[in-house]
N, C-alpha and C positions, 0 to 999 in steps of 0.2 A: 400481513407479512410485508407487503411492499411499503406501507407506511412506516413500519418499524425500521426497515433497512434505510429508507430515505432519511429518517430522523438520525439514525446512526451515522450515516454519511455526513450529514450536516454538522453533527457534534465533532466528528473526527476532523473535518476540514477546519472548523473554527479553532479547534485545539492546535492543529498544525500551523495555522496562521499566527496564533498567539506565540507559539514556540519560535516561529521564524522571526517575529518581531523581537522577542526576548533575546534570542541568541545571535540573530543575524546570519547572513549566508557564510558559507565557507568552512564550517566545522566538519569533521569526519562524519560519515553516514552513521557509524556505530553510536556516536554521541546523540544524534537526533533520534535514533531508534530507541535508545535507553530512556531518554527523557520523554519522548512521545508516549511510549508504553507506560511509563510511570504516571504521567498525567491522565491518561485514559483509565488506568486502574483506579486512580483517586476519584474518578467520576463514577466508579462502580462497574466498569466494564471488564469482561474477561478478555485478556490479551495474551496470545501465544507469540513468543519471540522465536525467530529462527526455526519455525515449525517445519519439520521434514514432511515432504509430500511424496507418497509412493505412486509409482507409475507401473502399470502393467501394459505391455505392448508386444505384439507379435510373439506371444508365448514367453516373454522375458519379464521378470519382476525386478524393478529397481526400487528398493525400500526407501532410499533417500535420493530420488532423482534430482530434487532441488529443495531449497529451503526458502520458505516465504518469510520475508522480513518480519511482518506482523500479520496476524489474523485476529480480527476483533469479533467477539461474540459468535465465532464459528461461521460468520457470514461474509465478512468484509476483508479482502486481502489488501494489504498495503505494501507496496514496493517503494523503498526509499532510495534516493540518490542524493549525491552532493557534488553536482557537476555544474560547470558554467552554463551548459545548454543541454537540454534533452535532445535525443536523436530518435528518429522513427523506430529504430530497433528496440528502444526501451518500452514503448507501448506494445509492440509485438510480443515482447517477453512477458508482460503482464497478461495479455490476452491468452497466451499459451498457458501460463500458470493457472489462470481462472478456469480454462477448459479442462486441464488435467486434474485440477483439485476439485472440480465440480462445484465451484463457488459462483454466486450470481453476479458479484460486482467487485471492482477493485479500484484503488486509487494509486496513481503514480505521483509521488511527491518528491520534487527536487528542491532540496534545501540549499543548493548552491546558487540558485538564481537570485538576482537582485530583488525581484518582487515575487512573493509567494505565488501569485496568480499565474505568472509566467511559467512556473515549474509544476503546475498542477494539472493532471489529466484524470478524468473519470472514465473508466472502461467497464463495459457491460458485455459479458460473454463474448460475442464475436463481432462487436462493432465499437467504435471509439467516438466519443463526443468531447469536445473541449468543454471544460467546466463552465466557463462564462461565455 
């Protein structure tokens, strides 16, 4: 399982990098979401866009507490941004999404950064590591 998800992460990052090179920074998040999902699907991956995530907390049920931008192969959550610079709150958002969706790993991809590497964070459950 771990090897599979690591391979999945690598393919998604490579695909995101190619997309950033092809389109450049600054387009709306929704454009990057649609094109990235399409490219991953062409590679044979199952991709859910704007997937609603249910939360049960303190006796309350929120059927659509949030929507994950992309969930790939039911294992990898991808949160997309198109901002000049990521802020710490963006990583916290993804960590919360991962925990509440019970997913093992997530990628925060900011297509607004000049360099793709600057806008990429890999997040695993309750801790953050810079990709590079």
